[in-house]
Structure formats: C-alpha cells, structure tokens
C-alpha positions as CSV (number, residue, x, y, z in Angstrom):
1,X,-0.1,0.0,0.3
2,X,2.7,2.6,0.9
3,X,4.1,1.8,-2.8
4,X,1.0,1.9,-3.7
5,X,0.8,5.8,-1.8
6,X,4.3,6.7,-3.5
7,X,3.4,6.3,-6.8
8,X,0.3,8.1,-6.6
9,X,2.1,10.6,-5.6
10,X,4.5,10.8,-8.4
11,X,1.2,11.0,-10.8
12,X,0.1,14.2,-8.8
13,X,3.1,16.3,-8.8
14,X,3.0,16.8,-12.4
15,X,2.3,20.0,-13.4
16,X,-1.4,19.6,-15.5
17,X,-2.6,18.0,-12.0
18,X,-1.2,20.3,-9.3
19,X,-2.7,23.0,-11.8
20,X,-6.0,21.5,-12.4
21,X,-6.0,19.8,-9.0
22,X,-4.4,22.6,-6.5
23,X,-4.5,25.8,-8.5
24,X,-8.2,25.3,-9.1
25,X,-9.0,24.9,-5.4
26,X,-6.6,27.7,-4.4
27,X,-8.8,30.2,-7.1
28,X,-12.3,28.8,-6.5
29,X,-11.6,29.5,-2.8
30,X,-9.6,33.1,-3.4
31,X,-12.6,34.5,-6.0
32,X,-15.3,32.8,-3.5
33,X,-13.4,35.1,-0.7
34,X,-13.3,38.4,-3.2
35,X,-17.0,38.1,-4.1
36,X,-18.1,37.8,-0.4
37,X,-16.6,40.0,1.1
38,X,-17.2,42.8,-1.8
39,X,-20.8,42.2,-1.9
40,X,-21.0,42.9,1.6
41,X,-23.7,45.0,2.4
42,X,-24.7,45.5,-1.0
43,X,-28.6,44.5,-2.4
44,X,-28.2,40.7,-3.5
45,X,-29.6,39.8,-6.4
46,X,-33.2,40.9,-7.6
47,X,-33.0,44.0,-4.4
48,X,-32.8,41.7,-1.8
49,X,-30.6,40.9,1.2
50,X,-27.0,40.3,0.8
51,X,-25.8,36.8,1.5
52,X,-23.8,38.5,4.3
53,X,-23.9,41.5,6.1
54,X,-21.2,43.5,7.2
55,X,-22.0,43.3,10.7
56,X,-22.2,39.2,10.3
57,X,-18.4,39.0,8.5
58,X,-17.2,41.0,12.1
59,X,-18.4,37.9,13.6
60,X,-16.1,35.4,14.6
61,X,-17.3,33.2,11.7
62,X,-16.5,35.8,9.0
63,X,-13.2,34.7,8.9
64,X,-14.2,31.4,6.8
65,X,-17.1,32.6,4.6
66,X,-14.9,32.5,1.2
67,X,-13.7,28.7,2.1
68,X,-17.4,27.3,3.3
69,X,-18.9,29.4,0.2
70,X,-16.5,27.6,-2.3
71,X,-16.8,24.4,-0.3
72,X,-19.5,22.8,-3.1
73,X,-16.9,24.2,-6.3
74,X,-13.9,22.8,-4.0
75,X,-15.7,19.3,-4.0
76,X,-16.4,19.3,-7.9
77,X,-13.0,20.5,-8.8
78,X,-12.0,17.2,-6.1
79,X,-14.7,14.9,-8.3
80,X,-12.7,15.6,-11.5
81,X,-9.4,15.3,-10.4
82,X,-9.9,11.5,-8.1
83,X,-12.4,10.8,-11.5
84,X,-9.4,11.2,-14.2
85,X,-6.8,9.4,-11.6
86,X,-8.6,6.7,-11.6
87,X,-10.1,6.3,-15.1
88,X,-6.7,7.4,-16.8
89,X,-5.2,3.7,-15.1
90,X,-7.9,2.1,-17.6
91,X,-8.1,4.7,-20.6
92,X,-4.0,4.7,-21.0
93,X,-3.6,1.0,-20.1
94,X,-1.3,1.2,-17.0
95,X,-3.3,-0.4,-15.2
96,X,-2.0,-3.6,-15.9
97,X,1.7,-2.5,-15.0
98,X,0.8,-1.3,-11.7
99,X,-0.9,-4.7,-11.0
100,X,2.7,-6.1,-12.1
101,X,3.9,-4.6,-8.9
102,X,1.3,-5.0,-6.9
103,X,-0.7,-7.6,-7.9
104,X,-3.6,-7.3,-4.8
105,X,-6.1,-5.0,-6.3
106,X,-7.5,-3.4,-3.2
107,X,-4.1,-2.7,-1.4
108,X,-3.1,-0.7,-4.8
109,X,-6.8,1.0,-4.7
110,X,-6.1,1.8,-1.2
111,X,-3.0,3.3,-1.7
112,X,-4.5,5.3,-4.6
113,X,-7.1,6.6,-3.0
114,X,-4.5,7.6,0.0
115,X,-2.6,9.5,-1.7
116,X,-5.5,11.1,-3.7
117,X,-6.9,12.6,-0.2
118,X,-3.6,13.9,1.2
119,X,-3.4,15.9,-2.1
120,X,-7.2,16.7,-1.7
121,X,-6.2,17.4,2.2
122,X,-3.6,20.2,0.8
123,X,-5.9,21.5,-1.8
124,X,-7.9,22.7,0.7
125,X,-5.1,24.0,3.3
126,X,-3.7,25.8,0.5
127,X,-6.9,26.9,-0.6
128,X,-7.8,28.1,2.8
129,X,-4.8,30.2,3.2
130,X,-5.2,32.3,0.4
131,X,-9.0,32.8,1.6
132,X,-7.7,34.1,4.9
133,X,-5.0,36.0,3.5
134,X,-7.6,37.7,1.1
135,X,-10.5,38.3,3.9
136,X,-7.4,40.2,5.9
137,X,-6.3,42.2,3.3
138,X,-10.0,43.1,1.7
139,X,-11.4,43.4,5.0
140,X,-10.5,47.2,5.8
141,X,-11.9,48.7,2.5
142,X,-15.4,47.1,3.8
143,X,-14.6,48.3,7.2
144,X,-15.3,44.9,8.4
145,X,-13.9,44.4,11.8
146,X,-11.3,41.5,12.2
147,X,-10.6,41.6,15.5
148,X,-12.8,38.3,16.7
149,X,-11.6,36.9,13.6
150,X,-8.3,35.7,15.7
151,X,-9.8,35.2,18.8
152,X,-10.4,31.3,19.9
153,X,-13.5,31.0,18.5
154,X,-12.8,32.6,15.1
155,X,-10.0,30.3,15.4
156,X,-12.1,27.2,16.1
157,X,-14.2,28.8,13.5
158,X,-11.8,28.5,10.8
159,X,-10.5,25.1,11.8
160,X,-14.0,23.7,11.6
161,X,-14.7,24.8,8.1
162,X,-11.3,23.6,6.5
163,X,-12.5,20.3,8.5
164,X,-15.4,19.9,6.9
165,X,-14.4,21.0,3.5
166,X,-11.7,18.2,3.6
167,X,-14.2,15.8,4.3
168,X,-17.0,16.9,1.8
169,X,-14.2,17.1,-0.5
170,X,-12.7,13.8,0.1
171,X,-16.6,12.9,-0.5
172,X,-17.1,14.1,-3.9
173,X,-13.7,12.8,-4.5
174,X,-14.7,9.4,-3.7
175,X,-18.0,9.5,-5.8
176,X,-15.5,10.6,-8.5
177,X,-13.1,7.5,-7.9
178,X,-16.5,5.3,-8.3
179,X,-17.4,7.1,-11.6
180,X,-13.9,6.2,-12.7
181,X,-13.9,2.9,-11.5
182,X,-17.8,1.9,-13.7
183,X,-17.1,4.0,-16.8
184,X,-13.4,3.8,-17.7
185,X,-12.8,7.1,-19.5
186,X,-12.3,10.2,-17.2
187,X,-14.2,12.6,-19.6
188,X,-17.5,10.4,-19.4
189,X,-16.7,10.0,-15.8
190,X,-16.3,13.6,-14.8
191,X,-19.0,14.5,-17.0
192,X,-21.8,11.9,-15.6
193,X,-20.8,13.1,-12.2
194,X,-20.8,16.9,-12.6
195,X,-24.1,16.5,-14.3
196,X,-25.5,14.4,-11.6
197,X,-23.8,16.3,-8.6
198,X,-24.4,19.9,-10.0
199,X,-27.6,19.4,-12.0
200,X,-29.7,16.4,-11.5
201,X,-29.8,16.8,-7.4
202,X,-30.7,20.1,-7.8
203,X,-33.7,19.1,-9.7
204,X,-34.7,16.1,-7.6
205,X,-34.5,18.9,-4.5
206,X,-36.4,20.8,-5.8
207,X,-39.3,18.6,-7.2
208,X,-39.1,16.7,-4.0
209,X,-38.1,18.1,-0.8
210,X,-37.0,15.4,1.6
211,X,-34.8,13.3,-1.6
212,X,-32.3,15.4,-0.4
213,X,-31.1,13.5,2.3
214,X,-30.4,10.7,0.6
215,X,-28.5,12.5,-2.0
216,X,-24.4,12.1,-1.9
217,X,-24.3,15.4,-3.4
218,X,-27.0,17.4,-1.0
219,X,-25.4,15.7,2.2
220,X,-21.7,16.7,1.1
221,X,-22.7,20.0,0.3
222,X,-24.3,20.1,4.1
223,X,-21.5,18.9,5.1
224,X,-19.4,21.5,3.5
225,X,-21.7,23.9,4.6
226,X,-21.2,22.5,8.6
227,X,-25.1,21.7,8.2
228,X,-27.9,23.6,7.1
229,X,-31.7,25.2,8.0
230,X,-33.4,21.8,7.0
231,X,-30.8,19.4,7.9
232,X,-28.3,19.2,10.6
233,X,-24.2,18.5,9.6
234,X,-24.9,15.2,12.0
235,X,-27.1,14.1,9.9
236,X,-25.6,14.9,6.6
237,X,-22.1,13.5,7.9
238,X,-23.8,10.0,8.7
239,X,-26.0,10.3,5.7
240,X,-22.9,11.1,3.3
241,X,-20.7,8.4,5.1
242,X,-23.4,5.7,4.3
243,X,-24.2,6.6,0.9
244,X,-20.6,7.6,-0.4
245,X,-19.2,4.6,1.7
246,X,-21.6,2.1,-0.4
247,X,-21.2,3.7,-3.9
248,X,-17.3,3.5,-2.9
249,X,-17.7,-0.3,-2.0
250,X,-19.0,-0.7,-5.1
251,X,-16.5,0.8,-7.1
252,X,-13.9,-1.2,-4.7
253,X,-15.5,-4.5,-6.0
254,X,-15.8,-3.8,-9.5
255,X,-11.9,-2.5,-9.5
256,X,-11.1,-5.7,-7.6
257,X,-13.2,-8.3,-9.5
258,X,-13.5,-6.6,-13.3
259,X,-10.8,-7.9,-16.2
260,X,-9.1,-5.0,-16.6
261,X,-9.1,-4.8,-20.4
262,X,-12.7,-5.6,-20.1
C-alpha cells in the first residue's frame, strides 16, 4: 500500500494535476472570498438582502465565509481530479503495469485513494490560506472589524470550516473515483458526475423536498456548509458516510473483480 501511495503521488506532482487540482482549488477559494467580502452590504439579486452583511462578517465565523462559500465548487474540482486519476489507469492502459508490481488490487486502490485524499487535504489547506489572506486584505476596505477573527472562537470556526471542506471534498472525490472505475473514461466520468451532482440533484431536490437527505451531492454540500436549516450537520455527515461508503464499496468491488481490459 505504501508503494502504491508513493506511486500515485509521483503522478499527482505533474504540472497538469497540480494546476488542475491545487491551482483550481486555490482559485475557487480566492474568488469566493473576494465575492463574499466585496458584496457585503450590497443589495442581493433582485434587490434582496446580501448573502452576508458587514456586521455578520465581523463576527467570529466571518473569516470562514470564503472557504465555506467555495466548498461545493471545491468538491466539484476534487470529483474531477479523482475521476481522472482512476479512469486514466484504464484509458491509458497503465493499470496492467501497476498490477504487475502490486497484484493485490484492493491494496493498490487503497494506496491510490489515500494519496488522493492527502492531495485533497493539501489543496484545501492552501485554498484556506489564500482565503484567509484575502479576507484580511479586503476587510479594511469594507469597514469589517477583524478583531473577532483571531479569537479562540474565530480560529475554532476556521478549523471547523477547513475540516468540513476536507471531509466534503474527499466525499466528492470518492464519488469521482467510483465513476472512474465504472465508466473507465475520464471525460465520461467527469461529465456524469458533475451533471448529476450540480444539475440532476438540484432538480430532484426542487421537485421533492425530502429527497435531498438521500442524495450524496446534497449531503456533502451540507457537510461542507457545516449544516443547513433543513438538515443538521450530524445527519448530513452520517448520511453522506453511508451513501458514499456504499458507492465506494461498489466501485472497489468492480476494481477488484472486473477484467482490466474488459
């Protein structure tokens, strides 16, 4: 498993993966932070209230606004990265070579997924760092009081937002890995995953209010947000663990039993 972990990191260190994974995560977190702070106190869409007021951003959890707001898009980026990492082994024919060195398929898969999880944690950490830096840089221009951000409550809120984003992102990544194993083509896996998570689930949730409690994307979005008005954080975390865990088990079964070239 250790060799599989290290082997995967050699691939993740390529420029395309660094830019597409870490670079995209940092970019999304930065843009979300800028948008949240610059829109504070401004009328929202249609003349309604802004998502965050200056007073609310001055509270202890104001520092987390960018990271929390970007959690879903970071999850989409992670889904794509994991889908590419898994599906490319099939489409490029490299899985055969890997199985020669590590014939125990589940150990190979465990090492790969662990490496991808650590890659995701690094990406979220860097995204959080950029979000924090931008928040402190932009706050004075909007008369946002940042004194509460560095209190124990503020730092605790930041740590919780980081952890929730990592957990949600890894969940999205596992969905991408399962699709990569099922479809075995990067474009197809990414297209199917993003279409379902960002479009399909939104339509179903709008049509049936309670169905969101069983949809992986909706549950993971709630985890990333730290809970919602309709679903508690704990309920979303448990639900996401069950649903994503089941899909991961199915993908692992396919990876372990299906013919490489079949």
